C-alpha positions as CSV (number, residue, x, y, z in Angstrom):
1,X,-5.8,-4.2,-29.7
2,X,-2.0,-4.6,-29.3
3,X,-0.2,-1.9,-27.3
4,X,3.3,-1.0,-28.7
5,X,6.3,-1.6,-26.4
6,X,6.8,2.1,-26.4
7,X,4.0,2.4,-23.8
8,X,4.9,-0.6,-21.7
9,X,7.1,-1.0,-18.7
10,X,9.9,-3.1,-19.9
11,X,10.1,-5.0,-16.6
12,X,6.5,-5.7,-16.0
13,X,5.0,-5.3,-19.5
14,X,2.2,-3.1,-18.0
15,X,0.9,-0.2,-20.1
16,X,2.1,3.0,-18.4
17,X,0.9,6.2,-20.1
18,X,-0.4,8.2,-17.2
19,X,0.1,7.8,-13.5
20,X,-1.2,9.5,-10.2
21,X,1.0,12.7,-9.6
22,X,4.1,12.3,-7.6
23,X,5.4,14.9,-5.1
24,X,7.1,17.2,-7.7
25,X,4.1,17.3,-9.9
26,X,1.8,17.9,-6.9
27,X,4.0,20.9,-5.9
28,X,3.9,22.2,-9.5
29,X,0.0,21.8,-9.7
30,X,-0.4,23.5,-6.3
31,X,1.7,26.5,-7.2
32,X,-0.1,26.9,-10.5
33,X,-3.5,26.8,-8.8
34,X,-2.4,29.3,-6.2
35,X,-1.1,31.7,-8.8
36,X,-4.3,31.4,-10.8
37,X,-6.7,31.7,-7.9
38,X,-4.9,34.4,-5.8
39,X,-3.2,36.3,-8.5
40,X,-0.3,37.4,-6.2
41,X,2.3,40.0,-7.3
42,X,5.8,41.0,-6.4
43,X,8.0,38.7,-4.4
44,X,5.2,36.1,-3.7
45,X,4.5,35.7,-7.5
46,X,8.2,35.4,-8.2
47,X,8.6,32.9,-5.4
48,X,5.6,30.7,-6.6
49,X,7.1,30.9,-10.2
50,X,10.5,29.6,-9.0
51,X,9.0,26.9,-6.9
52,X,6.8,25.8,-9.9
53,X,9.7,25.9,-12.3
54,X,12.0,23.9,-10.0
55,X,9.2,21.4,-9.3
56,X,8.5,20.9,-13.0
57,X,12.1,20.4,-13.8
58,X,12.5,17.9,-10.9
59,X,9.5,16.0,-12.3
60,X,10.9,16.0,-15.8
61,X,14.4,14.8,-14.7
62,X,12.9,12.0,-12.6
63,X,10.8,10.9,-15.6
64,X,13.9,10.9,-17.9
65,X,16.0,9.0,-15.4
66,X,13.3,6.6,-14.0
67,X,10.3,6.7,-16.1
68,X,8.1,3.5,-16.1
69,X,8.0,3.3,-19.9
70,X,9.8,4.7,-22.9
71,X,6.9,7.0,-23.4
72,X,7.2,8.5,-19.9
73,X,11.0,9.0,-20.5
74,X,10.3,10.8,-23.7
75,X,7.5,12.9,-22.1
76,X,10.0,13.9,-19.4
77,X,12.6,14.8,-22.0
78,X,10.1,16.9,-23.9
79,X,8.9,18.8,-20.8
80,X,12.6,19.4,-19.7
81,X,13.5,20.7,-23.2
82,X,10.5,23.0,-23.2
83,X,11.4,24.2,-19.7
84,X,15.0,24.9,-20.7
85,X,13.8,26.6,-23.9
86,X,11.5,28.7,-21.9
87,X,14.4,29.8,-19.6
88,X,16.5,30.7,-22.6
89,X,13.7,32.7,-24.4
90,X,12.7,34.7,-21.2
91,X,16.2,36.1,-20.8
């Protein structure tokens, strides 16, 4: 089966759809797990939400700028657009 260039790293030709999480994604996942498991409220919940939000935006921007394949760059752009839309709609 031939994999389209959209899913390939242009420099190495390796297929890059999923990768192990990097630091911002680990931070995001950790904050989501803590919020789900402990269900904090007040300032702690707000702090975890801010940290999760910043980490997700960091990850998305990093993918847009330096994603290993066009797919990863588009994925980052979609997540970043969703993040921005979420900010706008919660105001």
